[in-house]
ZAMARGU-4260 file (C-alpha; in steps of 0.2 Angstrom, whole numbers, plus 5000, padded with zeros to 4 digits):
<rodrens>
0) 5102/5018/5013 | 5094/5035/5012 | 5095/5044/5028 | 5085/5058/5036 | 5090/5076/5038
5) 5074/5081/5048 | 5074/5084/5066 | 5071/5069/5078 | 5053/5064/5079 | 5052/5068/5097
10) 5056/5086/5094 | 5042/5087/5081 | 5031/5103/5083 | 5013/5099/5087 | 4998/5108/5079
15) 4991/5115/5095 | 4995/5124/5112 | 4999/5109/5122 | 5010/5094/5121 | 4997/5080/5122
20) 4996/5067/5109 | 4978/5067/5104 | 4970/5051/5100 | 4985/5041/5107 | 4981/5028/5121
25) 4992/5016/5130 | 4977/5003/5133 | 4968/4996/5118 | 4951/4996/5128 | 4953/5015/5131
30) 4957/5018/5112 | 4942/5008/5107 | 4930/5017/5120 | 4936/5034/5114 | 4933/5029/5096
35) 4916/5022/5101 | 4911/5038/5110 | 4917/5049/5095 | 4907/5037/5083 | 4891/5039/5093
40) 4892/5058/5090 | 4898/5056/5072 | 4882/5048/5068 | 4873/5064/5070 | 4885/5074/5058
45) 4879/5078/5041 | 4887/5073/5024 | 4892/5091/5022 | 4901/5090/5039 | 4910/5074/5034
50) 4916/5083/5018 | 4923/5097/5028 | 4932/5084/5040 | 4939/5075/5025 | 4945/5092/5018
55) 4954/5095/5034 | 4963/5079/5033 | 4968/5082/5015 | 4974/5100/5020 | 4984/5095/5035
60) 4992/5080/5026 | 4998/5090/5011 | 5006/5104/5020 | 5024/5105/5012 | 5032/5104/5029
65) 5021/5089/5034 | 5024/5080/5018 | 5043/5081/5020 | 5043/5077/5038 | 5033/5061/5036
70) 5044/5055/5022 | 5060/5058/5030 | 5055/5052/5047 | 5048/5036/5040 | 5065/5032/5032
75) 5073/5037/5049 | 5062/5026/5060 | 5058/5011/5049 | 5076/5011/5041 | 5069/5008/5024
80) 5063/5016/5008 | 5067/5032/4998 | 5061/5049/5007 | 5058/5058/4991 | 5047/5044/4984
85) 5037/5044/5001 | 5034/5063/4998 | 5024/5058/4982 | 5016/5043/4990 | 5009/5054/5005
90) 5003/5067/4993 | 4994/5055/4982 | 4986/5047/4997 | 4980/5063/5003 | 4974/5070/4986
95) 4968/5055/4976 | 4959/5045/4990 | 4940/5046/4987 | 4929/5054/5000 | 4911/5055/5002
100) 4909/5056/4983 | 4912/5038/4983 | 4896/5034/4991 | 4884/5034/4977 | 4866/5030/4981
105) 4855/5019/4969 | 4836/5022/4969 | 4822/5012/4961 | 4805/5019/4960 | 4788/5013/4954
110) 4769/5013/4958 | 4773/5002/4973 | 4785/5014/4981 | 4803/5018/4981 | 4819/5008/4986
115) 4836/5016/4989 | 4852/5007/4991 | 4863/5017/5003 | 4880/5016/5012 | 4879/5015/5031
120) 4894/5014/5043 | 4900/4999/5052 | 4905/5009/5068 | 4922/5007/5075 | 4935/4999/5063
125) 4951/4991/5069 | 4965/4995/5056 | 4982/4987/5056 | 4995/4997/5047 | 5011/4992/5039
130) 5029/4998/5041 | 5031/4999/5022 | 5018/5013/5020 | 5014/5019/5037 | 5008/5037/5035
135) 5001/5033/5018 | 4990/5020/5024 | 4984/5030/5039 | 4980/5045/5028 | 4971/5035/5014
140) 4962/5023/5026 | 4958/5038/5037 | 4950/5047/5023 | 4940/5032/5017 | 4934/5026/5034
145) 4928/5043/5040 | 4920/5047/5023 | 4910/5031/5026 | 4905/5037/5043 | 4916/5026/5054
150) 4928/5030/5068 | 4944/5020/5067 | 4957/5013/5079 | 4974/5011/5071 | 4987/4998/5077
155) 5003/5003/5069 | 5018/4993/5065 | 5030/4994/5080 | 5044/5000/5068 | 5033/5015/5063
160) 5025/5018/5080 | 5032/5035/5084 | 5028/5043/5067 | 5011/5035/5066 | 5006/5042/5083
165) 5013/5059/5078 | 5002/5059/5062 | 4986/5053/5071 | 4989/5068/5083 | 4990/5080/5069
170) 4975/5074/5060 | 4965/5074/5076 | 4969/5092/5079 | 4964/5096/5061 | 4948/5087/5063
175) 4943/5095/5079 | 4947/5112/5072 | 4935/5108/5058 | 4922/5104/5071 | 4923/5085/5071
180) 4921/5075/5087 | 4937/5071/5096 | 4945/5054/5094 | 4937/5050/5077 | 4955/5043/5074
185) 4963/5034/5089 | 4980/5024/5089 | 4988/5012/5101 | 5003/5020/5107 | 5013/5004/5111
190) 5008/4991/5098 | 5011/4973/5099 | 5004/4956/5094 | 4994/4955/5111 | 4987/4973/5108
195) 4982/4968/5091 | 4973/4952/5098 | 4964/4963/5110 | 4959/4975/5097 | 4952/4961/5086
200) 4943/4953/5101 | 4934/4969/5107 | 4915/4968/5105 | 4915/4987/5101 | 4925/4984/5085
205) 4914/4980/5071 | 4926/4978/5057 | 4944/4974/5055 | 4956/4979/5041 | 4974/4973/5040
210) 4987/4980/5028 | 5003/4970/5030 | 5011/4953/5029 | 5002/4935/5028 | 5003/4933/5047
215) 4993/4948/5052 | 4981/4946/5038 | 4978/4928/5043 | 4975/4933/5061 | 4961/4946/5055
220) 4953/4934/5043 | 4951/4921/5057 | 4943/4934/5069 | 4925/4929/5065 | 4922/4948/5061
225) 4919/4957/5044 | 4937/4958/5039 | 4947/4966/5024 | 4964/4959/5021 | 4977/4967/5010
230) 4991/4954/5008 | 5007/4951/4999 | 5010/4948/4981 | 5025/4944/4969 | 5020/4955/4954
235) 5028/4949/4937 | 5031/4960/4922 | 5030/4952/4905 | 5039/4959/4890 | 5036/4952/4873
240) 5044/4955/4856 | 5031/4968/4851 | 5034/4980/4866 | 5042/4997/4865 | 5058/4991/4873
245) 5065/5008/4878 | 5049/5013/4886 | 5047/4996/4894 | 5065/4997/4901 | 5061/5015/4908
250) 5045/5010/4916 | 5051/4994/4924 | 5066/5003/4931 | 5056/5017/4938 | 5043/5005/4945
255) 5054/4993/4953 | 5065/5006/4961 | 5051/5017/4967 | 5053/5018/4986 | 5066/5005/4985
260) 5053/4992/4979 | 5043/4993/4995 | 5026/4994/4987 | 5018/4977/4986 | 5012/4982/4968
265) 5030/4985/4962 | 5038/4974/4949 | 5047/4959/4957 | 5052/4949/4942 | 5053/4951/4924
270) 5048/4938/4912 | 5054/4942/4894 | 5054/4933/4877 | 5072/4928/4873 | 5075/4940/4858
275) 5071/4956/4867 | 5082/4952/4883 | 5099/4959/4877 | 5091/4976/4872 | 5080/4976/4887
280) 5095/4974/4898 | 5105/4987/4889 | 5091/4999/4890 | 5088/4996/4909 | 5106/4999/4912
285) 5105/5015/4903 | 5090/5020/4914 | 5099/5017/4931 | 5100/4998/4933 | 5116/4988/4937
290) 5118/4971/4929 | 5125/4957/4941 | 5127/4940/4932 | 5143/4934/4941 | 5137/4917/4949
295) 5148/4920/4965 | 5141/4938/4967 | 5123/4932/4965 | 5126/4918/4978 | 5133/4932/4990
300) 5117/4942/4986 | 5106/4927/4991 | 5116/4924/5007 | 5115/4942/5012 | 5097/4946/5007
305) 5088/4930/5011 | 5084/4918/5025 | 5095/4902/5026 | 5080/4892/5019 | 5079/4904/5005
310) 5060/4906/5008 | 5060/4924/5015 | 5069/4941/5013 | 5080/4946/5028 | 5070/4961/5036
315) 5085/4971/5039 | 5088/4972/5020 | 5070/4976/5015 | 5069/4993/5007 | 5087/4997/5006
320) 5096/5006/4992 | 5103/4997/4978 | 5120/5005/4980 | 5120/4999/4999 | 5116/4981/4994
325) 5130/4981/4981 | 5143/4988/4992 | 5138/4974/5005 | 5143/4960/4993 | 5159/4969/4987
330) 5153/4977/4971 | 5156/4995/4968 | 5139/5003/4962 | 5139/5013/4946 | 5135/5031/4948
335) 5116/5033/4949 | 5112/5015/4952 | 5095/5013/4959 | 5091/4995/4954 | 5100/4978/4953
340) 5096/4967/4939 | 5101/4949/4935 | 5098/4936/4921 | 5093/4920/4930 | 5081/4905/4929
345) 5063/4904/4936 | 5068/4893/4950 | 5080/4906/4958 | 5074/4910/4975 | 5076/4929/4970
350) 5062/4925/4957 | 5051/4915/4968 | 5051/4926/4984 | 5044/4943/4986 | 5059/4953/4991
355) 5053/4971/4993 | 5070/4978/4988 | 5078/4985/4972 | 5084/4968/4966 | 5075/4963/4950
360) 5078/4946/4942 | 5075/4943/4923 | 5069/4926/4916 | 5070/4923/4897 | 5056/4912/4889
365) 5054/4905/4871 | 5038/4915/4867 | 5025/4926/4874 | 5013/4912/4878 | 5026/4904/4889
370) 5030/4921/4897 | 5012/4923/4902 | 5011/4906/4909 | 5027/4908/4919 | 5022/4925/4925
375) 5005/4918/4931 | 5014/4904/4940 | 5027/4916/4948 | 5012/4927/4955 | 5008/4912/4966
380) 4989/4915/4965 | 4989/4930/4976 | 4979/4939/4963 | 4987/4955/4967 | 4996/4964/4953
385) 5004/4960/4936 | 5011/4971/4922 | 5014/4968/4904 | 5022/4977/4890 | 5016/4973/4873
390) 5008/4981/4857 | 4998/4965/4855 | 4980/4969/4862 | 4975/4950/4862 | 4990/4946/4872
395) 4986/4960/4884 | 4968/4954/4886 | 4974/4936/4888 | 4986/4940/4902 | 4973/4951/4911
400) 4959/4938/4910 | 4970/4923/4915 | 4980/4931/4929 | 4964/4938/4938 | 4974/4950/4947
405) 4967/4965/4957 | 4978/4977/4947 | 4984/4974/4929 | 4995/4988/4921 | 4997/4989/4902
410) 5013/4997/4896 | 5017/5007/4911 | 5026/5007/4927 | 5018/4997/4941 | 5014/5013/4952
415) 5002/5019/4939 | 4990/5005/4946 | 4988/5015/4962 | 4985/5032/4954 | 5003/5038/4954
420) 5005/5045/4936 | 4990/5035/4931 | 4972/5037/4929 | 4961/5033/4944 | 4960/5035/4963
425) 4974/5031/4975 | 4974/5018/4989 | 4987/5009/5000 | 4975/4994/5005 | 4974/4982/4991
430) 4962/4968/4997 | 4967/4953/4986 | 4963/4940/4999 | 4946/4946/5003 | 4941/4952/4986
435) 4937/4970/4989 | 4952/4975/4977 | 4957/4993/4978 | 4948/5000/4994 | 4939/5016/4995
440) 4925/5023/5006 | 4912/5011/5000 | 4923/4996/5005 | 4921/5002/5023 | 4902/5004/5023
445) 4887/4992/5024 | 4875/4991/5009 | 4858/4996/5017 | 4842/4994/5008 | 4829/5007/5012
450) 4811/5004/5006 | 4797/5017/5006 | 4780/5009/5003 | 4768/5019/4992 | 4753/5016/5003
455) 4760/5027/5016
</rodrens>
């Protein structure tokens, strides 16, 4: 896998004259209370001040030394992903996540008075962040939640704990320098399931946000509080006979290999009509994929990468480099290999399970209608992400309508759906289970109806 050349995280420079970790607490109750105190002060801050605080987060997050540090240390601590791709993800999280401008007020006026529909903060938000996008999620959610007027307590994934604490410290220092209350962002220094349970149970936490796997999302959704859950997906990509095959191949390889397939939006399986499969495979190999069709090697891949029951990926192989995976099953990777592809059937566990690694199965179908049907079935009703390459507008519209996914990418790489080399804002909390979709500041605010009676 890609290794880090940055200095150990414990040796990272801090942004101030002392060695405290601002916003970091050993006890959940202390982290929540500190955030509550900050929120009480934050209520009196103006929108102009909020804008200044968000600008401080963006500036600190996009310093070149911080971008590279976060990226390489994420790979070093989590043992997964591609550092150069993480540089891009952090940059887009910082620059393309909407701030206060997302909170558009509506107004209705007549002879009887005026009514405005405004966005009001919840208060203290408890936010659980993943190991796949640890810093990106803190940056993006931090901007959105603070823009909406909230304070936030982060509960990071244990495998990304040190880097997450480092980032919250840096962002707190930048916020304080901009005049913000201390501890608008806090973080649990030693995260655990018990700590997360305490966070969810705290009466001071008014809203919960979980970005991660099904277990943690289900915990949040059963909390009895307002909750936003960003769960898993198994995004299919359909290629029909009208598609621009060279472009489709390039886009699919780029998307499926991006950050070693860690994004939950990334292409997880290809469903292509039979006539285009040979050219598609040839072009994908040209773009950096390596074809593995030997049944014995494929079985070795399944044994290596999947649990014995073939229902889950092995965590130790999630986000690893394609070359490392090939070497582990006795195959010499071709120079420049960044994705493993194979032609297989729809019932292959590699097709059915979201693998989160650069292994992309290709399933052939007789026609486009069958391809769309199969792709929708393979998405497993997560309503997360789907991709299609086609010049037939009616087919694109049909798949978009029938799949009912939060993101639907037409003729592009999957990552364009989250604002990377695509139009629109960025986010790393995609709330399929709870329906908010691509979250932004307005997702973390109450809708408040303010009525002014004309008789006053």
